[in-house]
C-alpha positions in Angstrom: -62.3 92.8 54.1 -60.5 89.9 55.9 -61.2 86.2 55.2 -60.3 83.8 58.0 -59.7 80.2 56.9 -59.7 77.4 59.3 -61.0 73.9 60.0 -63.6 72.5 62.4 -64.7 68.9 63.2 -67.7 67.7 61.3 -70.3 65.1 62.4 -68.3 62.2 61.0 -65.1 63.3 62.8 -63.5 64.7 59.7 -61.9 68.2 59.5 -64.0 70.4 57.3 -62.4 73.4 55.6 -64.2 76.7 56.3 -63.9 80.4 55.4 -65.3 83.2 57.5 -65.9 86.5 55.6 -65.6 89.3 58.1 -66.6 93.0 57.7 -64.0 95.6 58.4 -65.7 96.6 61.6 -67.7 94.7 64.3 -70.2 92.4 62.6 -73.9 93.4 62.9 -74.8 89.7 62.6 -73.3 86.3 61.7 -74.7 84.1 58.8 -74.1 80.5 57.8 -74.1 79.6 54.1 -74.7 76.2 52.7 -73.4 75.5 49.1 -75.1 73.5 46.4 -74.9 69.8 45.7 -71.3 68.6 44.8 -70.2 72.3 44.8 -68.0 73.9 47.5 -67.5 76.9 49.6 -65.5 78.8 46.9 -68.0 78.5 44.1 -68.9 81.8 42.5 -72.3 82.2 44.1 -71.1 81.2 47.6 -68.1 83.5 47.6 -69.7 86.5 45.9 -72.7 86.5 48.1 -70.6 86.0 51.3 -68.2 88.8 50.4 -71.0 91.2 49.4 -72.8 90.5 52.7 -69.5 91.1 54.6 -69.3 94.5 52.9 -72.7 95.3 54.4 -71.5 94.3 58.0 -72.7 90.7 58.1 -70.0 88.1 58.7 -70.6 84.9 56.7 -69.3 81.4 57.4 -69.2 79.0 54.5 -67.5 75.6 54.4 -67.0 72.5 52.2 -69.2 69.6 53.1 -67.6 66.2 53.8 -65.4 65.0 50.9 -65.8 68.2 48.9 -63.3 71.0 48.2 -60.6 71.0 50.9 -62.6 69.0 53.5 -61.6 65.6 54.7 -63.7 62.4 54.2 -65.2 60.5 51.3 -68.1 62.2 49.5 -69.5 58.7 48.7 -70.1 58.2 52.5 -71.9 61.5 52.9 -75.7 61.8 52.9 -78.3 64.6 53.1 -78.5 63.9 56.9 -74.8 64.2 57.3 -74.8 67.5 55.5 -77.5 68.7 57.9 -75.5 67.5 60.8 -72.4 69.3 59.5 -74.4 72.6 59.3 -75.4 72.2 62.9 -71.7 71.6 63.8 -70.7 74.7 61.8 -73.3 76.7 63.8 -71.9 75.3 67.0 -68.4 76.3 66.0 -69.6 79.9 65.4 -71.4 79.9 68.7 -68.3 78.8 70.6 -65.7 81.0 68.8 -67.7 84.1 67.7 -71.5 84.3 67.9 -74.2 81.9 66.8 -75.6 82.6 63.3 -78.8 84.6 63.3 -79.1 84.2 59.5 -79.1 80.8 57.6 -78.6 80.8 53.8 -78.7 77.8 51.5 -78.2 77.5 47.8 -79.9 74.7 45.8 -79.6 71.4 47.9 -77.9 73.5 50.5 -81.1 75.5 50.8 -83.0 72.2 51.6 -80.3 71.3 54.1 -80.6 74.8 55.7 -84.4 74.3 56.1 -83.8 70.9 57.7 -81.2 72.2 60.1 -82.9 75.5 61.0 -84.8 74.0 64.0 -81.5 72.9 65.5 -80.0 76.5 65.5 -82.3 78.3 68.0 -80.5 81.6 67.6 -81.3 81.8 63.9 -84.0 84.4 63.2 -84.0 84.5 59.4 -83.7 81.7 56.8 -83.0 82.2 53.1 -83.2 79.7 50.3 -81.8 80.3 46.9 -83.0 78.0 44.1 -83.8 75.3 46.6 -85.8 72.1 45.9 -88.9 71.4 47.9 -87.9 67.8 48.2 -84.2 66.8 48.7 -84.8 63.7 46.4 -85.1 66.2 43.5 -81.3 66.0 43.3 -81.5 62.4 42.0 -82.8 63.8 38.8 -79.2 64.8 38.1 -78.2 61.1 37.7 -81.6 59.5 37.1 -80.2 57.1 34.5 -78.0 55.6 37.2 -80.6 55.3 40.1 -81.6 51.7 39.3 -77.9 50.6 39.1 -77.1 52.3 42.4 -79.9 50.5 44.1 -78.9 47.2 42.5 -75.1 47.5 42.9 -74.9 49.6 46.1 -72.5 52.1 44.6 -72.0 53.7 41.2 -69.7 56.4 39.8 -71.6 59.1 38.0 -70.6 62.3 36.2 -71.9 65.6 37.6 -70.9 68.9 36.1 -68.1 67.0 34.3 -66.6 65.5 37.5 -66.8 61.9 38.8 -68.7 61.2 42.0 -69.5 57.9 43.7 -73.1 57.7 44.9 -74.2 55.0 47.3 -77.5 53.3 47.9 -77.4 54.8 51.4 -77.6 58.2 49.9 -80.8 57.4 48.0 -82.4 55.8 51.0 -81.5 58.6 53.3 -82.7 61.4 51.0 -86.0 59.6 50.4 -86.7 59.6 54.2 -86.7 63.4 54.5 -90.1 65.2 54.4 -88.8 68.7 53.9 -92.2 70.3 53.7 -92.9 69.3 57.3 -89.7 71.2 58.3 -90.9 74.3 56.4 -94.3 74.1 58.0 -92.8 74.0 61.5 -90.0 76.5 60.7 -91.2 79.3 63.1 -88.6 81.7 61.6 -88.8 84.4 59.0 -88.3 82.9 55.6 -87.1 84.5 52.3 -87.5 82.3 49.2 -85.4 83.4 46.2 -85.7 81.6 42.9 -85.3 82.3 39.2 -88.4 81.7 37.0 -86.0 80.4 34.2 -84.1 77.9 36.4 -83.9 74.7 34.4 -82.2 72.7 37.1 -84.6 73.2 40.0 -87.9 74.5 38.6 -89.8 77.5 40.0 -92.6 75.2 41.2 -90.3 74.1 44.0 -90.2 77.7 45.3 -94.0 77.8 45.1 -94.3 74.6 47.3 -91.9 76.0 49.9 -93.5 79.4 50.0 -97.1 78.0 50.3 -96.1 75.6 53.1 -94.3 78.2 55.1 -96.1 80.4 57.7 -95.7 84.1 58.0 -93.4 86.0 58.1 -92.4 84.9 54.6 -91.2 86.7 51.4 -90.5 85.7 47.8 -88.1 87.4 45.5 -87.8 86.5 41.8 -84.2 86.2 40.6 -85.3 87.2 37.1 -83.1 86.0 34.2 -80.6 84.3 36.6 -79.4 80.7 36.0 -79.4 78.1 38.7 -75.8 78.7 39.8 -76.0 82.5 39.7 -73.0 82.6 37.5 -73.5 86.3 36.6 -71.9 88.5 39.2 -74.8 90.9 39.0 -77.2 88.1 40.1 -75.2 87.2 43.1 -74.7 90.8 44.2 -78.5 91.4 43.8 -79.2 88.4 46.0 -76.8 89.7 48.6 -78.4 93.2 48.5 -81.9 91.8 49.0 -80.8 89.4 51.8 -79.1 92.2 53.7 -82.0 94.5 53.4 -84.6 91.8 54.2 -82.7 90.3 57.2 -82.1 93.7 58.8 -85.7 93.7 60.0 -85.0 90.5 62.0 -81.4 90.9 63.2 -82.0 94.6 64.2 -84.4 93.4 66.9 -81.7 91.3 68.4 -79.0 94.0 68.4 -78.3 96.0 71.6 -80.0 99.4 71.9 -76.6 101.1 71.6 -75.5 99.2 68.5 -73.7 101.2 65.8 -75.8 102.4 62.9 -73.9 101.0 59.9 -75.3 103.6 57.6 -74.6 106.6 59.8 -72.3 109.2 58.2 -68.9 109.5 60.0 -68.4 112.6 62.1 -66.2 115.3 60.6 -63.0 116.4 62.2 -62.3 120.1 61.9 -58.9 121.5 62.7 -58.4 125.3 62.8 -55.5 127.5 63.8 -56.0 129.5 67.0 -53.2 132.0 66.1 -52.3 132.0 69.8 -48.9 130.7 68.8 -47.1 129.3 65.8 -48.6 125.8 65.8 -51.5 126.0 68.2 -54.7 124.3 66.8 -58.2 123.8 68.0 -59.7 120.4 67.0 -63.5 119.9 66.9 -65.0 116.4 66.8 -68.8 116.7 67.2 -69.3 118.1 70.7 -65.6 117.5 71.7 -62.9 120.2 71.6 -59.2 119.4 71.7 -56.0 121.4 71.4 -53.0 120.3 69.3 -49.5 121.8 69.4 -45.9 120.9 68.9 -43.3 120.4 71.7 -41.1 123.4 72.6 -38.1 121.6 70.9 -40.0 121.6 67.6 -41.0 125.3 67.8 -44.3 125.0 69.6 -45.5 125.7 73.1 -46.5 122.2 74.0 -50.1 123.4 74.7 -51.5 120.0 73.6 -50.5 116.7 72.0 -48.8 116.8 68.6 -50.1 115.3 65.3 -48.3 112.0 65.8 -49.5 111.9 69.4 -53.1 111.9 68.1 -52.2 109.2 65.6 -50.8 107.0 68.3 -53.7 107.8 70.5 -56.2 106.7 67.8 -54.3 103.4 67.3 -54.1 102.8 71.0 -57.7 103.5 71.7 -58.9 101.4 68.8 -56.6 98.5 70.0 -58.0 98.6 73.6 -61.6 98.9 72.4 -61.3 96.0 70.0 -59.8 93.8 72.7 -62.5 94.8 75.2 -65.3 93.9 72.7 -63.8 90.5 72.1 -63.1 89.8 75.8 -66.6 90.7 76.8 -68.2 88.7 74.0 -66.1 85.6 75.1 -66.5 86.3 78.8 -62.7 86.4 79.3 -61.3 87.5 82.6 -59.7 90.7 81.2 -59.7 93.4 83.9 -57.9 96.2 82.1 -55.9 96.9 78.9 -53.1 99.3 78.8 -51.5 100.2 75.4 -48.2 102.2 75.3 -47.1 103.5 71.9 -44.0 105.2 70.5 -43.4 106.6 67.0 -39.9 106.9 65.5 -38.0 106.8 62.2 -35.7 103.9 61.4 -33.4 103.0 58.5 -35.1 100.7 56.0 -32.0 98.5 55.9 -32.5 97.7 59.6 -35.9 96.2 59.0 -35.5 92.6 57.7 -39.2 92.0 57.0 -39.9 95.4 55.3 -40.2 95.6 51.5 -38.6 99.0 51.3 -34.8 98.6 51.4 -33.6 102.2 51.2 -34.2 105.5 53.1 -36.1 105.9 56.3 -39.3 104.2 57.5 -41.9 105.1 60.1 -42.0 102.6 63.0 -44.7 102.4 65.7 -43.9 100.4 68.7 -47.0 99.1 70.6 -46.7 97.5 74.0 -49.9 95.9 75.3 -50.4 95.0 79.0 -53.4 92.8 80.0 -54.5 92.7 83.6 -56.6 89.7 84.7 -56.5 85.9 85.3 -55.9 85.1 81.6 -54.2 81.9 80.6 -51.5 81.7 77.8 -54.0 80.8 75.1 -56.4 83.6 76.0 -53.5 86.1 76.0 -52.3 84.8 72.6 -55.8 85.2 71.1 -56.2 88.7 72.5 -52.9 89.8 70.9 -54.2 88.4 67.6 -57.4 90.4 68.0 -55.3 93.6 68.7 -54.1 93.5 65.1 -57.7 93.3 63.8 -58.6 96.8 65.1 -59.9 99.0 62.3 -57.3 101.7 62.8 -54.5 99.1 62.7 -55.9 97.8 59.4 -56.1 101.3 58.0 -52.5 102.1 58.9 -51.2 98.8 57.3 -53.3 99.0 54.1 -53.2 101.3 51.1 -54.6 104.7 52.1 -56.1 107.2 49.7 -56.2 110.8 50.9 -58.3 113.1 48.7 -57.4 116.8 49.2 -59.2 119.8 47.7 -59.2 123.5 48.3 -62.4 125.0 49.7 -63.3 128.6 49.1 
């Protein structure tokens, strides 16, 4: 599954580093993930949950808050309010480039931030908190011995998880102003609260307060035996499984009636000789019947396309369909796509960018014509999207073909 890495502008004008985990096919929904306090987008829990959700068809955007990970800015100048604002900016970026998130997920203090930001993301239908505090000020317990000094001096360096961070008085003042329970009471979205009963960083009583304050529909799932950071892979994968299953009830209602069923078994393709000529084949794909043959020059009667013709047709059709989906979603003025393909064999030594240096290689030439009043940037983006079609990915990745004899 592909990961797109990019930057977007945060509330403070800084460039925030982001990663978008994408499923192999068209996403069934988009989710926004907020990481824990002083963590980052690439922490084990954030990455494992995001990748696991992408495997289930849900695209997930995670990013480093200001001054953390690869994002610009000074962490000391960030506050809980700025984190909430950056989450809203992230949702805006998804809305403008892909599709607004219908699922919001937050881990630890990120869960509190997600609850505070949820009302500002109207497209969000489902909200998930993982080990979240019921009061953002709970985080000050991590450096409680320094709180008085921070208030007196204005700024103090503290050690969190073995790393130095500077905490300012403004952070304490800002976090004290937030009444998160009011946000929970007025959420008006489906809520899933996930928490471990043995969490010794954010106690289970926090989950109780959030759950009691929330209105239905609401659900609680115990992450039994998990630690606060979900460091065991099994705990993160379990959380992803539950989130995907639970959220499907809410994102399905927003999907088009003709949306693809992600669990539907792929149709079988059956190829059988007709014995009408040496190479003549009948191909059955569900209700569709096609004929394959070889050209006369290859010993056939040219009664239908050849095997490589079908291969090129599959790539061409997939390319055109993928570009059409993107153009329609972005309201681009793309009138028609025409894909022309040709297959040939070339000497490996003639391919400068190929790893293989000896013998012959297969080469597919793909020319794409786009009709419509598209500007240069739109055409460039559509050409990038063409390479994201599932068949293109299949042909350029490792392929495993399992063959067995059938009686």
